[in-house]
Structures are given as structure tokens and as C-alpha cells.
N, C-alpha and C positions, 0 to 999 in steps of 0.2 A: 440271303438278308433281311426282311421288308422291314421298310421302319413305320409304323402304325402312331395316327396322328394319339393316342390314345400316350405313347410311350413320349413322343416331345412335349403333348401337353401337360404332361408330369415331371419331365423336367424344369421346364420354364416355371412350372410353379413351384418350383425348388428352390434354384438360383436366381430366374428373375432372366434372363439371356434370351435375344431372340429368337426364331421357330429356325433361321438357314442353323446358327449355331450350335442349337440341340441337334437339328436332326443331323449336319456333322459330328459332331460328341459321338450320336449314337454308333454314324456307320465307322464311324473311326473304331469304338471298343465293340464292332459285331451285335449291336443291338444290347448290348449289359448295359442295364441304366445303372447303373450302380460303378460301371469304370467309368459311364458318360459324364456321372459327375463329379467324377474326381479327372476328369478331363477339363469339364467348365470350370471346375475351383480352383485347378491348374494355369486356365487360361482368364482366370479373371485377378490372379494375382498378377500373373507374367504382367494386364495391362497395367494394371494399375504402379509396379515396380518401376512402367517407362512412365509414365504422370506424376511420382515424386518430383521430381525439379521443377512442377511446373508449378508458377507463383500460386499461393493463393488468399486475396484482398480482398474477401464476401462470403460473405453470409449471414450465422442469427447465431444469440444466443436462445438458447432452452432451459425454463427450469423445471423443478419440478417438486410439486411441497406431496409432504407425504407424511404418513400421521395427523392428520388436524393439524400441520401448519407445525411439527415439533422437528422434520424433519424436511433443512430442503436442499435442492441438488443446484452448480450451474456447470453449463456446455459447449464453450464457445466450436461450431465446427463449419469450420472453412472452408470454401474453396470459388472456383476460378471466375466466377461470375454472377451476376448477382440475378440476370434468369435462372438458374440452378439453386439458386438460396431462396425460389418462393418455389420451388419445385414439391410436389405435396410428398413425392418420398426422399427428399432433402430433411423436410420441415419433420416427419416420420422419424429419420433416424435419431434428428437433432433428440427428436422425444423418449426416444425405445435408449439414449444412452444418458440422457437427465435419469430413467430410471433405474436406469444403468447403477451409477454414480451414488443414485439414492441405495439403495441395496445395499450396496457388495464394498460401497465405502474404499474403490483401488486409491493406492499415493499418488500414485501417478496418472500421465498421461500413459506412460508403456507397459502401466500394470495395468490398465483397464483393458487396454488394447489385449493383451493376451489371457483376461478374464473369461471362464462359462457365461454362453451370453442368458442370460436367467428365466427365458422362454425356452430356450432348446440348451441345452445342456451338450449336444452335439455336431455345435457351433462356438467359437468364439467370438470376439469382440471383432476381431479385425477381423473378419468373414465375413460380417453383414459391412463393413467399411471397405473391404475390397468390391463386393458385390454392386455397391452401391456407385464406384469406382467404373467394373468394367460396362457398367448397365446404362449410366447419364456418358462417361465417356471424359468427365473431368474428374481432374485432380481433387480429392476430399482432404482435408486433414479437422480431426484433432485437437484445435488449440490449446485450449486450459482448460482443467476440469479446477470446483470443487467445491465440498458437502458441507450442510454448519447442522446442525440437532443442538438443540437443547439440552443443556445441562454436561457439555465436551465442551 
């Protein structure tokens, strides 16, 4: 079975994994992109589980204001190092999570992790977190969330 660059690129765009990881997954799946995607997702979860015990003392607070300031959310996203906290992908994830909290009003961090992602219903919020953990190689956790709206 010949693995093409287009297949590797397609997987990489979906998951954000490295070229070699995508190639290995495609080889393991016999060239089937759907199976390779599942393999990469499973590996991402396994990597995230291994890193769960690592301490997260760095990170950032991200806010999001919606409807002209009538709805505001705050997300505390934690990581191991200040270097990762300054990473653009980490900051993008914090922003996406703050938008998710504003839009979907989860009652807890656990509830947020189980929600369907507002931009792609085929993914859960936990998938976003696990993908970035496997890509960056650090433990990342959502510390706290809050949502405020006028009249509530």
C-alpha cells in the first residue's frame, strides 16, 4: 500500500499530529484515512492520560464578550510552562474555550469537556484539549470557568 503526501497532509490538517505520526497511523490502517484518524485520536488520548499527573502552574485567563457585552465568559487554561502559555495554539484554544462557555453555558469544567464543540459537532471539547496536549507535549488543564450575563 502506497501512502501519499495528500493523505498525510489531510490527516495532519485534521489532527495536528506530526508527519511521521500520520504516516505510521496510515501504514497501520492500511491506507484507510478514517481508521488512521481513529488511531491518532486514540494515541492523543493515551498521551494526554500519561501527562495528567504533571503539575500545571502556568497558563492564562481568557475572556470573551458576546452580544455587545451582555454575555461574558472567563476560562482559566493551565499548562506546565510559561513558554507554552505564550504559544499561539495554546492561546487560540483558550479563546475557543471562552467562546464555548459563552455560547453553551456549561455548569462545570467536566460538563464543558463533554460538550460538543460549537464549531464542529463531530468533536467534543475534550478532543480539542487532548489534541493540543499530544501536539505540544505538555499537560494542559482547564482550571476554572465562569459565565455572566445581564439579567441572570
